[in-house]
N, C-alpha and C positions, 0 to 999 in steps of 0.2 A: 486699460486697467486705468480707472479713476483716482486721482489723489484727491478727495473733494469735492468741491465746488470749483477747480481750478480745471478746464479742457486744454486748455495752450497755453506752455508757459515761456513761451514768445515775446509778449508784450510785457514784461516783466515790470516795466514803469508806468501800469495802468492799475498795477495791483495797488490795495491797501497792507495794513497789517492781517497777518493771514497765520497767527500764532493762537491758541486755546485763551479764552477768558479777556480777548476785545472789547475795552473799554471799562474795563476794572482797576485799572493800574493805580488811580486814586483811591479808590475805596480800600486795594486790598493794602495802598503804602500808611495811611492813617491807620486799618489794624493793623498794622505790622509795628507803626510808632506805639499805639496803646501797646501794647501786648511787651511791647520793649521797656516802654517807662514802667507798666505793672510789675515787670520780672524785678527792674531795680527797684522800686519800693517794696519787694517781698523779702529781696534779698537782705536789704538793709535788713529789716524787721527782724529777720532771722538772725540773723549775726550779732545785731545788739544785744538780744536774747541770749544767744550763746556767750558773747561778751561777759552780759551779765552774771551769767551763771559760773565762769571761769574768774570772777571778782569773787563771788560769795565763797567760792571754792576756797580759793588762795586765804583771804578774810579769816575761814572757817580752819585754815591751818597754821595759822600764826602770822603770815603776814608776807609779803615778798621774801624779805632775807630767808626764814626759816625753807621756804618752798625752794630756793635757790641753794641754799647748802642742803639738804634732803637731796635735789637734784644732781651737785655737784659728787657727795659722798657714793650715792647709788652708781654715778660713772665711773666713780674710781673703784667697787668694787669688782663692776664691768670689764675696766679694762686688766685690775693687775689681778684678778682671781676670782 
């Protein structure tokens, strides 16, 4: 039974790398770094938009104090009855 290009496993010190995509490590590392950096940029933009929407919502409801007051009274109603 053949296991690829290797017929004899007794001289392992003579083999080079025998895993798939040998030689593409640098290219795959660069692609991974670009993907990682791009994801961070995209995530930052998405979270900034969501944060801006939340701030706009708070302003429409009358400011932070009113929102917190409404939230605490809602929690008290849930806790008490």
